[in-house]
C-alpha positions in Angstrom: 0.0 0.0 0.0 1.2 3.5 -0.8 2.7 5.3 2.1 0.6 8.4 1.1 -2.7 6.6 1.2 -5.0 8.2 3.9 -6.7 6.3 6.6 -10.3 5.6 5.8 -13.0 6.6 8.2 -14.3 3.8 10.4 -17.9 2.6 9.7 -20.9 4.5 11.1 -23.9 2.4 10.4 -26.7 4.8 11.2 -27.4 8.1 9.5 -28.7 10.8 11.8 -30.4 14.0 10.6 -28.0 16.8 10.0 -27.9 20.4 8.8 -26.1 21.7 5.7 -23.2 22.7 7.9 -22.7 19.1 8.8 -22.7 17.7 5.3 -19.2 16.3 5.8 -20.6 14.0 8.4 -22.8 12.4 5.7 -19.8 12.2 3.5 -17.8 10.3 6.1 -20.7 7.9 6.6 -20.7 7.4 2.9 -17.0 6.6 3.0 -17.5 4.2 5.9 -20.2 2.4 4.0 -18.0 2.1 1.0 -15.2 0.7 3.1 -17.4 -2.2 4.3 -19.4 -2.5 1.1 -22.8 -1.6 2.5 -24.7 -0.9 -0.8 -28.0 -0.3 1.0 -26.5 2.5 3.2 -24.7 3.9 0.2 -28.0 4.2 -1.8 -29.7 5.8 1.2 -27.0 8.3 1.8 -26.7 9.1 -1.9 -30.3 10.4 -2.0 -30.3 12.7 1.1 -31.4 16.3 0.8 -30.0 18.5 3.7 -32.6 19.3 6.4 -32.3 23.0 6.2 -33.8 22.9 2.7 -37.5 22.5 3.2 -38.9 22.8 -0.3 -37.6 19.5 -1.6 -36.6 21.3 -4.8 -34.3 19.2 -7.0 -31.8 22.1 -7.0 -31.2 21.4 -3.3 -30.1 17.8 -4.0 -26.6 17.0 -3.0 -24.9 14.2 -4.9 -22.8 12.5 -2.1 -21.3 10.1 -4.6 -19.3 13.1 -5.8 -18.4 14.6 -2.5 -15.0 14.4 -0.9 -14.1 14.4 2.8 -13.0 17.9 3.8 -10.0 16.7 5.7 -8.5 14.0 3.4 -10.1 14.9 0.1 -11.0 11.2 -0.5 -14.3 10.3 -2.3 -16.5 7.2 -2.2 -15.1 5.9 -5.5 -11.5 6.3 -4.2 -12.4 4.2 -1.1 -14.0 1.5 -3.3 -10.9 1.4 -5.4 -8.6 1.3 -2.4 -10.3 -1.6 -0.8 -10.7 -3.5 -4.1 -14.5 -3.8 -4.2 -15.2 -4.1 -8.0 -19.0 -4.5 -7.7 -19.1 -1.3 -5.6 -16.9 0.5 -8.1 -19.4 -0.5 -10.8 -22.3 0.6 -8.6 -20.8 4.0 -8.0 -20.1 4.5 -11.7 -23.3 3.1 -13.1 -25.8 4.7 -10.6 -27.7 7.7 -12.0 -25.9 9.9 -9.5 -22.6 8.6 -11.0 -19.3 9.2 -9.2 -16.8 11.1 -11.4 -14.0 8.8 -12.5 -11.5 11.6 -12.9 -11.9 13.5 -9.7 -8.7 14.2 -7.8 -8.4 14.3 -4.0 -7.3 17.8 -3.1 -4.9 16.8 -0.4 -3.0 13.8 -2.0 -3.5 14.8 -5.7 -4.7 11.2 -6.5 -7.6 10.0 -8.6 -9.5 6.8 -8.1 -7.3 5.0 -10.6 -4.3 6.0 -8.5 -5.8 4.4 -5.4 -6.5 1.2 -7.3 -3.0 1.2 -8.7 -1.3 1.9 -5.4 -3.1 -1.1 -3.9 -2.5 -3.3 -6.9 -6.2 -3.7 -7.7 -5.5 -4.5 -11.3 -9.0 -5.8 -12.2 -10.4 -2.4 -11.1 -7.6 -0.5 -12.9 -8.6 -2.2 -16.1 -12.3 -1.6 -15.5 -11.6 2.1 -14.8 -9.5 2.5 -17.9 -12.3 1.0 -20.1 -14.9 3.1 -18.3 -12.9 6.3 -18.7 -12.2 5.7 -22.3 -15.9 5.2 -23.1 -16.8 8.2 -21.0 -14.4 10.4 -22.8 -15.6 9.3 -26.2 -19.2 10.1 -25.4 -18.5 13.4 -23.6 -16.2 14.4 -26.4 -18.9 13.8 -29.0 -21.4 15.8 -27.0 -19.0 18.7 -26.4 -17.9 18.9 -30.0 -21.5 19.1 -31.1 -22.1 21.9 -28.6 -19.0 23.6 -29.8 -20.3 23.5 -33.4 -23.8 24.7 -32.6 -23.1 27.1 -29.8 -19.7 28.4 -30.8 -18.3 27.7 -27.3 -14.7 27.7 -26.2 -13.4 24.2 -26.8 -11.4 23.8 -23.6 -13.3 21.9 -20.9 -10.5 22.4 -18.4 -10.7 25.0 -15.7 -9.4 28.5 -16.3 -7.1 30.2 -13.7 -8.4 31.6 -10.4 -10.8 29.9 -8.1 -13.5 27.3 -8.6 -16.2 27.1 -5.9 -14.0 29.3 -3.7 -11.2 26.8 -3.9 -7.9 27.9 -5.7 -7.4 25.8 -8.8 -4.0 24.1 -8.7 -1.8 25.2 -11.6 -1.5 21.7 -13.1 -5.3 21.5 -13.4 -5.6 24.8 -15.2 -6.0 25.0 -18.9 -2.8 25.0 -21.1 -4.7 25.8 -24.2 -3.9 29.4 -25.2 -6.0 30.8 -28.0 -3.8 34.0 -28.0 -0.4 32.2 -28.2 0.5 33.4 -31.6 -0.1 37.0 -30.5 2.2 36.5 -27.5 5.9 37.3 -27.5 8.1 34.2 -27.0 11.7 34.4 -25.7 14.8 32.3 -26.2 17.2 32.2 -23.3 20.9 33.2 -23.9 22.2 29.7 -24.6 19.1 28.7 -26.7 18.1 25.9 -24.3 14.7 27.2 -23.3 11.8 28.9 -25.1 9.1 30.5 -23.0 5.9 32.4 -23.7 4.7 35.6 -21.9 3.1 33.5 -19.1 6.6 32.1 -18.3 5.4 28.7 -19.5 8.0 26.6 -21.4 7.2 26.1 -25.0 10.2 23.8 -25.3 13.3 22.9 -23.3 16.7 21.3 -24.0 16.1 18.4 -21.6 13.8 17.0 -24.3 16.7 16.2 -26.7 16.9 12.5 -25.9 13.1 12.2 -26.5 13.4 14.0 -29.8 16.3 11.8 -30.8 14.2 8.7 -30.3 11.3 10.3 -32.3 13.7 11.1 -35.2 15.0 7.6 -35.3 11.6 5.9 -35.6 10.5 8.3 -38.3 13.2 7.5 -40.9 15.2 4.5 -39.8 13.2 2.2 -42.1 14.3 4.3 -45.1 18.0 3.5 -44.5 19.6 0.3 -45.8 22.9 0.1 -43.9 24.3 -2.7 -45.9 23.4 -1.3 -49.3 23.3 2.5 -49.3 22.4 2.5 -53.0 19.1 0.9 -52.1 18.1 3.7 -49.8 14.7 5.2 -50.3 14.1 8.9 -50.5 13.7 10.3 -47.0 10.7 12.7 -46.9 9.8 14.2 -43.5 7.3 16.7 -42.2 7.6 18.4 -38.8 4.8 20.5 -37.3 6.2 22.9 -34.8 9.8 24.0 -34.7 10.3 25.4 -31.2 14.0 25.0 -30.3 14.6 23.1 -33.5 15.8 20.0 -31.7 14.2 17.3 -33.8 14.9 19.2 -37.0 18.6 19.5 -36.1 18.8 15.8 -35.3 17.0 14.9 -38.6 19.4 17.1 -40.6 22.6 15.9 -38.9 21.9 12.2 -38.5 19.2 11.2 -41.1 19.8 13.8 -43.9 16.3 13.8 -45.3 15.8 14.3 -49.0 12.7 16.5 -48.4 12.3 18.2 -45.1 9.2 20.4 -44.6 8.9 22.4 -41.4 5.6 24.2 -40.5 5.9 26.9 -37.9 3.2 29.4 -36.9 4.8 31.8 -34.4 6.4 34.9 -36.0 9.1 35.1 -33.4 10.2 31.5 -33.9 10.0 32.0 -37.7 12.3 35.0 -37.6 14.8 33.1 -35.6 14.7 30.2 -38.1 15.5 32.6 -40.9 18.2 34.3 -38.8 19.8 30.9 -38.1 19.8 29.9 -41.8 17.2 27.2 -41.8 15.9 28.3 -45.1 19.3 27.5 -46.6 19.7 24.0 -45.2 19.6 21.0 -47.7 16.1 19.9 -48.6 14.4 22.2 -46.1 11.2 24.0 -47.0 9.9 26.4 -44.3 6.1 27.0 -44.3 5.2 29.9 -42.1 1.7 29.8 -40.8 -0.8 27.6 -39.0 -0.8 24.0 -40.2 -4.6 24.2 -40.5 -4.1 26.8 -43.2 -0.8 25.7 -44.8 -1.3 22.0 -45.3 -4.7 22.1 -47.2 -3.2 24.6 -49.6 -0.1 22.5 -50.2 -2.1 19.4 -50.7 -4.4 21.1 -53.2 -1.5 22.7 -55.1 0.3 19.4 -55.4 -2.8 17.5 -56.5 -3.4 20.0 -59.2 0.1 19.3 -60.6 -0.5 15.5 -60.3 2.4 15.5 -57.9 1.1 14.2 -54.6 2.7 15.4 -51.4 3.6 12.4 -49.2 6.0 11.9 -46.3 7.8 8.9 -45.0 7.9 10.4 -41.5 5.5 12.9 -39.9 6.0 14.5 -36.5 3.5 16.6 -34.6 4.5 18.8 -31.7 2.5 22.0 -31.4 2.1 24.3 -28.4 -1.1 25.5 -26.6 -3.5 23.7 -29.0 -6.4 21.6 -28.0 -6.9 17.9 -28.5 -9.5 18.8 -31.1 -6.7 20.2 -33.2 -4.6 17.0 -33.0 -7.7 15.0 -34.0 -8.2 17.2 -37.1 -4.5 16.8 -38.0 -4.9 13.0 -37.8 -7.8 13.1 -40.2 -5.9 15.4 -42.5 -2.8 13.2 -42.8 -4.7 10.0 -43.5 -7.4 11.2 -45.9 -7.7 10.5 -49.5 -9.9 13.1 -51.2 -11.1 14.3 -54.6 -11.4 18.1 -54.9 -11.7 20.8 -57.5 -8.4 21.6 -59.0 -6.7 24.8 -58.1 -6.3 26.0 -61.8 -9.9 27.2 -61.8 -11.1 24.5 -64.3 -14.1 22.2 -63.7 -11.8 19.2 -63.5 -11.1 17.4 -60.2 -7.9 16.2 -58.6 -7.4 13.3 -56.3 -4.9 13.7 -53.5 -3.3 10.9 -51.5 -2.8 11.0 -47.7 0.1 13.0 -46.4 1.3 9.9 -44.6 2.9 7.7 -47.3 1.4 4.3 -47.8 2.2 1.6 -47.0 5.2 2.3 -44.7 4.8 5.9 -43.5 5.6 6.5 -39.8 3.7 9.1 -37.7 4.6 10.2 -34.2 3.8 13.0 -31.8 5.2 14.4 -28.6 3.3 12.5 -26.0 2.4 15.2 -23.5 -1.1 14.0 -23.0 -2.3 14.5 -19.4 1.3 14.7 -18.2 0.5 15.4 -14.5 -1.1 12.0 -13.7 0.1 8.6 -14.9 -3.4 7.1 -14.8 -4.9 9.9 -16.8 -2.0 9.6 -19.2 -2.8 5.9 -19.8 -6.4 6.7 -20.5 -5.4 9.5 -22.9 -3.1 7.1 -24.8 -5.9 4.6 -25.0 -8.3 7.2 -26.4 -5.8 8.4 -29.1 -5.0 4.8 -30.1 -8.7 4.2 -30.7 -9.1 7.3 -32.6 -6.2 6.5 -34.9 -7.5 3.0 -35.3 -10.7 4.4 -36.9 -8.5 6.1 -39.5 -6.7 2.9 -40.5 -3.6 3.2 -38.2 -2.0 1.0 -35.7 -0.4 2.6 -32.6 2.4 1.3 -30.4 3.6 3.1 -27.3 7.3 2.3 -27.0 8.7 2.7 -23.5 11.8 4.9 -23.4 13.9 5.3 -20.3 14.7 9.0 -19.9 16.2 11.3 -17.3 13.8 14.1 -17.0 14.3 16.9 -14.5 12.6 16.1 -11.2 10.2 18.5 -9.5 12.1 18.7 -6.3 13.3 21.9 -4.8 16.1 19.9 -3.0 17.7 18.9 -6.3 20.0 21.7 -7.4 20.2 20.6 -11.0 16.4 20.3 -11.3 15.8 23.5 -9.5 18.1 25.3 -11.9 16.4 23.6 -14.9 12.9 24.9 -13.8 14.1 28.2 -12.6 11.8 30.9 -13.9 9.3 28.4 -15.4 5.8 28.8 -14.1 4.4 25.4 -15.0 6.5 22.3 -15.0 5.2 20.0 -17.8 7.0 16.9 -16.6 7.0 15.6 -13.1 9.9 13.3 -12.5 8.7 10.2 -14.4 11.6 8.2 -15.9 9.5 6.5 -18.6 8.3 8.2 -21.8 5.7 6.4 -23.9 6.7 7.2 -27.4 3.9 6.7 -30.0 4.8 4.9 -33.2 1.9 5.0 -35.6 1.8 3.0 -38.9 -0.7 2.0 -41.5 -2.8 -1.1 -40.7 -1.7 -3.2 -43.6 -5.0 -5.1 -43.9 -6.8 -1.7 -43.9 -4.8 -0.6 -47.0 -5.0 -4.0 -48.7 -1.7 -5.6 -47.9 -1.0 -8.9 -46.2 2.2 -8.0 -44.4 3.7 -5.1 -42.4 7.3 -6.0 -43.4 9.0 -3.6 -45.7 10.4 -5.2 -48.9 13.1 -3.1 -50.4 12.3 -4.5 -53.8 8.6 -3.5 -53.6 7.6 -1.7 -56.8 7.2 2.0 -55.9 4.6 2.2 -58.7 2.3 -0.3 -57.0 -1.2 1.1 -57.0 -1.3 1.4 -53.2 -3.5 4.5 -53.1 -6.7 3.0 -54.5 -7.9 1.9 -51.1 -10.5 4.5 -50.0 -10.2 5.8 -46.5 -13.8 6.8 -45.8 -13.7 9.2 -42.9 -17.5 9.6 -43.2 -17.8 6.1 -41.7 -16.0 7.0 -38.5 -18.0 5.6 -35.6 -16.3 7.6 -32.8 -15.8 11.3 -32.4 -13.1 11.7 -29.8 -12.3 14.4 -27.3 -10.7 14.2 -23.9 -11.1 16.4 -20.9 -8.0 15.3 -19.0 -6.5 14.1 -22.3 -6.3 17.6 -23.7 -2.9 18.2 -25.3 -0.9 19.4 -22.4 2.6 19.4 -24.0 3.6 22.3 -21.9 
């Protein structure tokens, strides 16, 4: 059992009338009932209306399934996960009152999944992951529809300040920044940190080992070490330059034949030009938002019967929402017929940006970085989303040495000095996504690359029908929190 797990309140079998000021007494009775698995008492307590509300109005109803003990911050679902009572976990999640799977206890900063993991309740962990994934798919669909019809802000995370008179911890505040491109960003003197006006890090030098691993998986299959003359063209697309770490590694170690870089921030773009990136071999810099740049490039190339394809694609934007990454996934996998750009009535067919059959896609995996359980759910959701687009996703475990969050570590303290929000919290494992085409989806029988494959094989005739997608995915805690 984790040393930080709080002591659970001892059972109190009988509920006694209370006032609104004593609501925490009911919460503690609920926790005690959860500890001993008394479903009857749990249902009774879950439907109590405080005595000082005499009009029995539904607006006075208090959902005790959602309440946390004022002292420990623990909730009924957390107790059920801690003691390993799977039927009770299912009851709390399936009841109309419905306990929130992603609530975090305000004292120990743990969610229900953490309590199950700490106590090795693996059957419950798996159930919670499956439940959370389904929940996020459903809520994401509802929220995206509301966004379309009501033009609402897409970020479901809390903004800064207070929530219900309780200060919102920085790690729970939104990292989506709709005004990021209007902010000034600053490089430090040795070009190892890039920060925005809020003192949040856009990118930092400690990420280099991660970027090296990403660069390797993007283009390693294009290199034939024993027969350099058989090497394939190496075409790579990177969305988001930042410090230029992965682009530098690609240039120095993998020497791509075609190297497109899309960067939207004017300060970063100016530095790229100042540093001569527009003069590097094979490099094409596209200044602007990828949402604007890539459709124009695709249309232009289709009009010239010269499809734009990449063997490796990397996505690492800053301050965007998970909706944006979903849109990007659709864009790089879609085959479409559009009107040609020459103004004629003819049509042009464009192939996906991710080359078939052996293109590799990856992204910086900063999904829900502040909680390992939320991170696992986030990876599961993204994997399902990519699967509907015909892609297989592996999460490769990479051992890394990331700066810890401890003020007692001199090196770490110096690393994070002046940074408002730390976007990595001392974990030593990075789950690197490697995304490839599902070979059966594109009509092939094997995933193995054959260097003698005829490049003129008609591998683009397999329609990728996005209209048939069954799941529309969003994620509250899975929001892209790279930084």
